[in-house]
Each structure stands twice: as C-alpha cells, then as structure tokens.
N, C-alpha and C positions, 0 to 999 in steps of 0.2 A: 317420261310418257314424251314422248316429243310433239306431239299437239301443244302438251302444256308450256313448253319452252316457246315453241312457237311464238304462241297467244302472248306469253310474257314478252317476249324481244318486241312483235308488234305493239304493243302497247308503250313501248317507251320511244319508239318512230315520231321524230318531229316533221308534220307537214312541211310542204313546201313555203305556205302561208306563214304558219309558225317560225320556220327557219329565218323567215324574211325580218319577220317583226322583232325577234330573237337577236337578230345580227346587227340590225341597226341600234338598236337599246343598247347591245353590250358595247359597238363598237364606239358610241357616244360616251357610255361610261370609262372605257379605256382611255379615250381623248383626256378626258373631264379629269382621270384619276392619273393620268399619266402612265398608263402602264407600260408594257415593253413592246417592242415593234412586233414578236411575236404573235402576242394576243391581237392587237389591230390585224395582222396580216390574216391570220385565221377568219375574223371574224369577215373581213372585207371577201373572205376567198366566198365564206357560207353565202352573204347577201348576194355576189354576183352570178352563184349557182342558182339562189332559190330567184333571183328577177329574171333571169333569162331561161328556167325552165320551162314556159312554155313553147317556148321556140322549140325545143329539142323533141325530135319524134322519140324517143326513149333512152335508156342510160347508155345502153353499146352505140347508140350515134354520136352523144354526146361525147363521150371518151374518142371516139374517132377523130373528132375535129378539134381534141386537144391534146393529142398523142404526147407529142416533144414538149408541150407544157408540162403536164402531169409528170413526165419520166423525169424532167429537169428539178423539180419542185423537191425531191430527197436529196441533192445536192446546193440549192440555192435558196431553197426556203425555211428560216428559222422554226417555224410552225412543223415541217416534214421531218425534220433532221432531227427534233424532239420525238417524234413518234417513231420513226426510226429506231433512235436508242432504245425506248420503251418496250418497242417489240422484239428487238433482238433480246434484251435482256430475258424478257418473255421467254423467247423460244428455245435457248438454250438452257434455261432453268426447267422447262417441262418436255423436252422433245432429247431423247438420249443419243447418242452416236449410233450408227450406224440404221436409223429410224428409216421407215417409207412414209410420206409425206406426199400429202393432198392440198397445193393452193389453190382454194377456189375463188377464181377471180383475181389473177395473179399480175393483174396490169403488165405493170414494165419488168415485172420480174425482179424486183429487187428483194423480194423476203423468200423469193423461190434461190437465188444465187446463194442469198446468205444461208439457206439451210442446206445448200451442197455440198457445203464447206465441213461438214462433219453428217450428213446424212446418207444410205446407199442409196436411195430413190426418191427424187422429188418432181413430183407431176405438177406442170402449172396450168390451169386449165382460166381461158378466159373469151368473152364473148365478142373481143375486137379485135378485127382482123388487123388493125395497124399496132395495137400492142404485141400482139404477138411477134410480126416481123420483127420490132424491136427487141424482142425476146429472144429472138432466132439469131440476129445479126451480134446481140452480147453474149449469146452462147459459143459462137466461134472464137470472140475474142477472151472468153473465160476457158477455154477448150475443156467443157465440161462433157462427159458421158452419162453422168447418171442423174441427168435431169432433160424431162420433154416435156414440151408446150403444144396444146393440143385446143382449137378453137369448140367451145361447149357454149349452151345457152342453160340458164339455170331458172326451175328445176331442170335436172338434164331428161333430156327424150329418153335415153336407155344408159344403162351403166354399166359401160366397160367392163369387162374382168379384170383389167390391169388396175382400176381403181378402189378394189376391192381388198380389204384387210389391211389397211394403213393403222401407222400406230397417233398419228397425228391428222387432223385438217385444218388449214388455216385458212381464215377469211379476214381480210382488212378491208373495212369501209366500201364491204359489196351489200349484204343483205337489205340496206335501205334502199336498194333498187329492185330487189325479186317483188312480185307479187303473190306468188303462193308461198307463205312461210312453212307451212305443215309440210308439203310434200317436200321443200326442199333440205329440212329439219332432218324429215324422215331416211331420206335419202344421205344424208351424211352418217346418220346412225348405222344405217346397212353397211356406212364402206368402213365406217370402221371397227378395230379389233375391238374384243373386251378390255374394257378398261384404258380404251385410246384417250386423245384428248382433242378437244375441238375449241379451237382459242380464235375468239372473233374480236372485232371492234365494227364500232358504227356512233355516226354522233345519234344523241338522245337526250331527254329530255331532263335527264339529270345534271347536264353540265354542259358548258359552252365549248369545253375541248374532248375530242374522242376518245 
C-alpha cells in the first residue's frame, strides 16, 4: 500500500533541528575517536545544511545556489564517492540491461548517465533549472541519445505518458525534500511496471550516513 510505505518513510526522516543536533554530536565523536575524514566531511555537510536551512526558500532554491558545489562532490568528496560506489553496485544488481528507468530528482545526472550505459531509455527529472542545464551540457559531452532531462516538481502536477511503464525508478536523497509523500509514492507505483523496482536513499534516524 503506497500510503503505508509513505508513512514508513516519513517516520524515518530527521527534522532540521534533529539533523543539526545529530551532526554536531557525530562530528564531536568523529574528532574524539579520530574517525576518517569521510565521516567528518559528511557530518560537516549535514550541519551546514541544517544551520542554513531557514535561509532557503525551498529545496530547489537551495540546490540552485549550489549547482557546481553539488556536482563536484561525486569526484572530490570521499563521502560522495563512497555513495556513488554503493549506488552503482545496487543499480547493476537490480536493473537489467535494456531497461527503462526514471531518475526522480536526478540532480547533476550522475546516476542517469551511469544507467544510460546499459539501459535503453533513461529519463532524468529535477526541479532545478541549473542542475538540468548542467545535465544537458554533460549529455553533449557523453553523446547519449537514450537519455532525456526534464524539469518537474514533485509530486508531479500531471504524469506524462512517456514516464509510464518503467522497469525501475530511482531517487537519491530527494524524498526528504518532498512534502506530500503519499501522493509521490502513489505516482511512483503508477509509473512502474508490475514487478518493477523503486530504489531510493535518504538521510534517516537509523544512521548517520545515507
């Protein structure tokens, strides 16, 4: 039941206040016990977002201001490099060659481009115009014809017919920014084929790392 799944996800989400307290405590522990820079970097980023959250109008606005910063993290940040390794391993395990995949909240398109290497069709959706411009520039470099990027806000106002019948829908660190979980999850289910996969990640109260 999409509503049950939405409620389960919502119960895991950490509020900005909780995030801030958790990040400060975790960073202190990381320094005390000399954990790796990866852990400290992750906690610092969480704390930065939590501290500045009230200054941002919404998630799209926040990411518009940080397009280049976010895009570079998958090559410069140890934490994001590890996330990329985990994600790509999961994607290759659950998504078959020739699949049709929708990337909900594609950001800079890092996972969309990875999927385009073995999937027949990849659709990247994001609310940030800046992120999509970055994706389109990268598309020209990658010379990919099986991938498209479109600006959408979630939940979708209307579901385009081209989004239907997906073998998989992925969402990396997006759901925490969405207000209407039940509608969003219901839309995801409606766009998936029977037996399709919804693969997601998000910060949650079960751990410090996504």
